[in-house]
C-alpha positions as CSV (number, residue, x, y, z in Angstrom):
1,M,54.8,138.0,100.5
2,L,53.2,139.0,103.9
3,A,52.5,135.6,105.6
4,V,50.0,135.1,108.4
5,A,49.4,132.1,110.6
6,V,46.0,130.5,111.0
7,L,45.2,129.5,114.5
8,A,43.9,126.0,115.2
9,C,42.2,125.3,118.6
10,S,44.5,122.4,119.1
11,V,47.5,124.5,119.0
12,L,46.0,127.3,121.1
13,S,45.2,124.8,123.9
14,R,49.1,124.2,124.0
15,V,50.3,128.0,123.7
16,V,49.8,129.1,127.4
17,Q,51.1,125.6,128.6
18,A,54.3,126.1,126.3
19,A,54.7,129.6,127.4
20,D,54.7,129.0,131.1
21,G,56.9,126.0,130.7
22,R,59.4,128.2,128.9
23,N,59.5,130.7,131.6
24,S,61.8,128.2,133.7
25,Q,64.1,127.6,130.7
26,S,67.6,129.2,130.9
27,A,67.9,131.7,128.2
28,A,71.5,130.9,127.9
29,D,70.6,127.7,126.5
30,A,68.6,129.1,123.8
31,R,69.9,129.8,120.2
32,C,68.6,132.0,117.8
33,V,68.7,129.5,114.7
34,R,66.8,131.5,112.2
35,G,68.4,131.0,108.9
36,P,67.2,131.3,105.4
37,E,63.7,130.1,106.5
38,P,62.3,131.9,109.7
39,A,60.5,129.7,112.4
40,R,56.8,129.6,111.8
41,G,53.7,128.1,113.3
42,R,52.2,124.9,112.2
43,S,49.5,126.3,109.9
44,S,51.1,129.3,108.3
45,A,49.3,130.8,105.3
46,S,49.3,134.0,103.4
47,P,46.2,136.2,102.9
48,A,46.6,135.8,99.1
49,N,46.3,132.0,99.4
50,R,43.2,132.2,101.6
51,A,41.2,134.2,99.2
52,A,38.3,131.7,99.8
53,G,38.6,132.6,103.6
54,D,35.6,133.0,106.1
55,G,36.2,136.6,107.0
56,G,37.0,137.0,110.7
57,V,39.6,138.6,112.4
58,L,43.5,139.5,111.7
59,L,45.0,140.2,114.8
60,V,48.1,142.4,114.6
61,V,50.6,143.2,117.5
62,P,52.7,145.8,116.2
63,G,55.7,145.4,118.2
64,V,56.9,143.3,121.0
65,A,59.5,144.8,123.4
66,D,60.8,142.0,125.7
67,A,60.0,138.4,126.8
68,A,57.5,139.3,129.5
69,R,55.4,141.1,127.0
70,A,55.9,138.2,124.5
71,L,54.4,136.0,127.2
72,L,51.4,138.3,127.5
73,V,50.9,138.3,123.7
74,A,51.0,134.6,123.6
75,R,48.1,134.5,126.4
76,N,45.9,137.3,124.6
77,V,46.2,135.3,121.4
78,A,45.0,132.3,123.0
79,H,42.1,134.4,124.6
80,V,40.8,136.0,121.4
81,S,41.3,133.1,118.8
82,P,41.6,135.2,115.7
83,R,41.5,133.6,112.3
84,A,45.2,134.8,111.9
85,C,47.8,137.0,113.4
86,L,50.9,138.9,112.7
87,V,53.3,139.7,115.5
88,F,55.9,142.4,114.9
89,T,59.3,143.0,116.9
90,H,62.0,145.7,116.2
91,V,64.5,143.4,118.0
92,R,67.1,141.3,115.8
93,C,67.1,137.6,116.4
94,G,69.8,136.9,118.8
95,D,70.0,140.3,120.5
96,D,67.6,139.3,123.4
97,T,67.7,135.5,124.0
98,E,64.9,135.5,126.5
99,L,62.8,137.2,124.1
100,D,63.8,134.6,121.5
101,V,62.8,131.8,123.7
102,Q,59.4,133.2,124.0
103,L,58.8,134.6,120.6
104,D,60.3,132.3,117.9
105,V,63.5,130.7,118.8
106,D,62.2,127.7,116.9
107,G,58.7,126.6,115.6
108,S,57.4,125.6,119.1
109,A,58.1,129.1,120.8
110,P,54.8,130.2,122.3
111,V,54.2,133.2,119.7
112,A,55.4,131.5,116.6
113,A,53.4,128.4,117.6
114,A,50.3,130.7,116.9
115,C,51.2,133.5,114.8
116,E,53.6,134.7,112.1
117,V,56.4,136.4,113.8
118,V,57.9,139.4,111.8
119,R,61.5,140.5,112.7
120,A,61.6,144.2,111.5
121,P,64.4,146.1,113.1
122,N,63.6,149.8,112.9
123,G,65.2,151.8,115.8
124,N,65.4,151.6,119.5
125,N,62.0,152.8,120.1
126,G,60.2,149.9,118.4
127,G,58.3,151.8,115.7
128,D,54.7,150.6,116.1
129,V,53.5,152.8,113.4
130,A,56.1,151.6,111.0
131,H,55.2,148.0,111.7
132,L,51.3,148.8,111.1
133,K,52.4,150.5,107.7
134,R,53.8,147.0,106.7
135,V,50.4,145.4,106.8
136,L,49.2,146.2,103.3
137,P,45.5,146.7,103.2
138,S,45.4,144.8,99.9
139,F,46.7,141.6,101.7
140,V,43.9,142.2,104.2
141,E,41.4,142.5,101.5
142,M,42.8,139.4,99.6
143,G,42.3,137.3,102.7
144,R,38.8,138.7,103.2
145,F,39.3,139.4,106.6
146,E,36.5,141.5,108.1
147,W,38.1,143.0,111.0
148,V,41.6,144.0,111.9
149,F,42.2,144.1,115.5
150,V,45.5,146.0,116.4
151,L,46.6,145.0,120.1
152,L,49.6,146.5,121.8
153,D,52.1,144.1,123.6
154,D,51.4,145.7,127.1
155,V,47.7,145.5,127.1
156,Q,46.2,142.7,129.2
157,L,43.0,140.9,128.2
158,S,40.8,138.9,130.6
159,R,38.1,136.5,130.0
160,E,36.0,138.0,132.7
161,N,36.3,141.7,131.3
162,F,36.8,141.3,127.4
163,D,34.9,139.3,124.7
164,L,36.3,140.2,121.3
165,A,33.3,138.4,119.5
166,R,30.7,140.2,121.5
167,M,32.4,143.6,121.0
168,L,32.3,143.2,117.3
169,R,28.8,142.1,117.4
170,I,28.2,145.3,119.2
171,A,30.0,147.1,116.6
172,V,28.0,145.7,113.8
173,H,24.8,146.4,115.5
174,N,25.5,150.1,116.0
175,N,27.3,150.5,112.5
176,L,30.7,151.3,113.9
177,T,33.8,151.1,111.5
178,T,36.2,151.3,114.6
179,V,35.5,149.9,118.0
180,S,37.6,149.7,121.4
181,P,36.9,148.5,124.8
182,A,37.2,151.0,127.8
183,V,40.9,151.0,129.2
184,R,42.3,151.1,132.4
185,F,45.4,153.5,132.8
186,P,45.0,154.9,129.4
187,H,46.9,158.1,127.9
188,D,43.6,160.0,127.5
189,E,40.5,160.0,130.0
190,V,38.1,159.5,126.9
191,M,39.1,155.8,127.1
192,S,38.3,155.4,130.8
193,A,34.7,154.0,131.4
194,P,32.5,156.8,132.9
195,A,31.7,156.7,136.4
196,T,28.1,157.6,135.9
197,P,26.1,154.4,134.7
198,H,24.8,154.6,131.2
199,P,20.9,154.5,130.4
200,R,19.5,151.0,130.4
201,G,20.4,148.9,127.6
202,V,23.3,151.2,126.7
203,V,26.8,149.4,126.6
204,G,29.0,152.2,125.5
205,R,29.5,155.5,123.6
206,V,29.8,157.0,120.2
207,T,33.1,158.9,120.1
208,K,35.2,160.8,117.6
209,R,38.4,159.4,119.2
210,A,39.5,156.1,120.3
211,E,43.3,155.6,121.5
212,V,45.1,152.7,120.2
213,F,45.3,149.9,122.8
214,A,42.9,147.0,121.6
215,L,41.4,148.8,118.6
216,A,39.3,146.7,116.1
217,L,38.9,148.3,112.4
218,T,36.7,147.1,109.6
219,T,39.0,146.3,106.6
220,P,37.9,149.5,104.7
221,A,38.6,151.7,107.9
222,F,42.1,149.9,108.2
223,R,42.7,151.0,104.6
224,C,41.8,154.6,105.6
225,W,44.1,154.7,108.7
226,Y,47.0,153.2,106.4
227,E,46.5,155.9,104.1
228,L,46.7,158.5,106.9
229,I,49.9,157.1,108.4
230,D,53.2,158.7,107.1
231,T,56.2,157.3,108.4
232,A,58.4,159.8,107.1
233,L,56.8,162.8,108.6
234,N,55.4,161.1,111.7
235,S,56.8,157.8,112.8
236,I,56.4,158.2,116.5
237,G,52.5,157.8,116.1
238,W,51.4,161.1,117.9
239,G,48.1,162.4,116.6
240,Y,46.7,159.7,114.4
241,D,44.0,158.9,116.8
242,H,43.0,162.4,116.9
243,W,43.1,162.8,113.2
244,L,41.5,159.5,112.0
245,Y,38.0,160.9,112.5
246,H,38.3,163.9,110.3
247,F,40.3,162.1,107.7
248,C,38.1,159.1,107.3
249,K,35.0,160.9,107.4
250,S,35.9,162.5,104.1
251,W,35.8,159.2,102.6
252,G,32.3,159.0,101.7
253,S,31.9,155.2,101.2
254,L,33.3,154.3,104.4
255,H,30.6,156.1,106.7
256,Y,33.1,156.2,109.5
257,K,31.9,155.9,113.0
258,A,33.8,155.2,116.1
259,G,32.7,153.8,119.4
260,I,33.9,152.8,123.0
261,V,32.4,149.7,124.6
262,D,32.4,150.7,128.4
263,V,30.9,147.3,129.7
264,M,34.4,145.7,128.5
265,E,37.7,146.8,130.1
266,V,41.3,146.1,129.1
267,V,44.4,146.9,131.3
268,H,47.1,149.0,129.9
269,G,50.5,148.2,131.5
270,G,50.1,146.2,134.7
271,Q,50.9,142.5,134.2
272,A,52.7,143.4,131.1
273,S,55.3,145.2,133.0
274,G,55.5,142.6,135.6
275,M,53.1,144.2,138.1
276,D,49.8,143.2,139.3
277,S,47.0,144.3,137.0
278,S,45.1,146.3,140.1
279,N,47.9,148.4,140.3
280,T,48.9,151.4,138.3
281,S,52.1,150.8,136.5
282,A,54.6,153.6,135.7
283,A,55.1,152.1,132.4
284,A,51.6,152.4,131.4
285,F,52.1,156.2,131.1
286,M,55.6,156.0,129.6
287,R,55.9,157.3,126.0
288,T,58.9,156.5,123.6
289,Y,59.1,160.0,122.4
290,G,59.2,163.5,124.1
291,S,56.8,166.5,123.4
292,R,59.5,168.3,121.2
293,E,59.3,165.1,119.0
294,A,55.4,165.1,119.0
295,K,55.1,168.9,118.2
296,S,57.7,168.5,115.2
297,A,55.8,165.5,113.7
298,K,52.3,167.1,114.4
299,E,53.7,170.4,112.5
300,A,55.1,168.3,109.7
301,M,51.8,166.6,109.0
302,R,49.7,169.7,109.2
303,N,52.2,171.5,106.8
304,D,52.1,168.7,104.4
305,F,48.2,168.4,104.4
306,K,48.2,172.1,103.8
307,R,50.7,172.1,100.9
308,R,48.6,169.4,99.3
309,G,45.3,171.2,99.8
310,M,43.9,168.6,102.1
311,P,41.4,169.2,104.9
312,P,43.4,170.5,108.1
313,L,44.4,168.1,110.7
314,H,43.3,169.0,114.4
315,P,42.4,167.3,117.6
316,V,38.9,166.1,118.2
317,D,36.7,166.4,121.3
318,R,36.1,164.0,124.1
319,L,32.4,164.1,124.2
320,T,29.9,161.6,123.8
321,H,28.1,161.8,120.3
322,G,25.6,158.8,121.0
323,W,25.0,155.8,122.5
324,L,25.8,152.1,121.6
325,Y,23.1,149.5,122.3
326,D,23.4,145.8,123.1
327,P,22.4,143.7,120.4
328,D,22.0,140.7,122.9
329,A,19.3,142.8,125.1
330,V,15.9,141.3,125.0
331,G,13.6,143.6,123.2
332,Q,16.3,146.0,122.2
333,S,15.3,147.6,118.8
């Protein structure tokens, strides 16, 4: 049973304090004591048991690589205050004692105090896509979550530049099924906020593509993405952000529509890599796979779609296909 931890405000207020305090703790003193029952937060629950839930957001962090990123994850969780969250890591308990201290060496570890930590070893590269495939859409639906917010472990959120609740209000107002803030230091320029100011009352763009850094999807859109993911043919994740538009557009009931909220910005790399967020981090541009692997995965997916008589997979453009309007603006229609 896939379990999630419901976040309580009283717990969240202690998460960052605990995280900062444990930074000075000697990792040598920590012992990974996970036995038959893993460490969990104070209010763990499963989506199935929360069938009478109140909607809200399920936060998913599909992989935590090291202790510095685990600390960043704890701070991000405290900032967005989701109804529940799942944090995955490919690192086995005991293989990285510094990570264990931040993650789940016991129930009071910063991340475990707020989220359900899932240890899922699947190779040295982390396997973000494989972790996402473990989040079954049926459990998300049984928990009656309205949104799934996928947040990478090297993305920094700030109270000044990111407001999840407002971003989702903008998404609902503009009939989006997939939404992301702008990203500093992305892999693709489509995620950068345009240098030219938007028209008055406009807060973002309708696009065909949104890279996965801090991506929120409605529950039906998450199911569509889940169906697209094929870990046997493409476990590295290349191309899914390109293909999502065409694949999900074919789902008539979904009315797929994606957008980027340019008045908000998150930072890729930066503090997550131990650097100041105002500087470009080399880690922000590193990938865990090479061009040869990407080409092989792309061709495997395309050939499989062709064999099954499905619409071809091909990249989408970076153009603006409409504007996103601010629901909070006075007199906004």
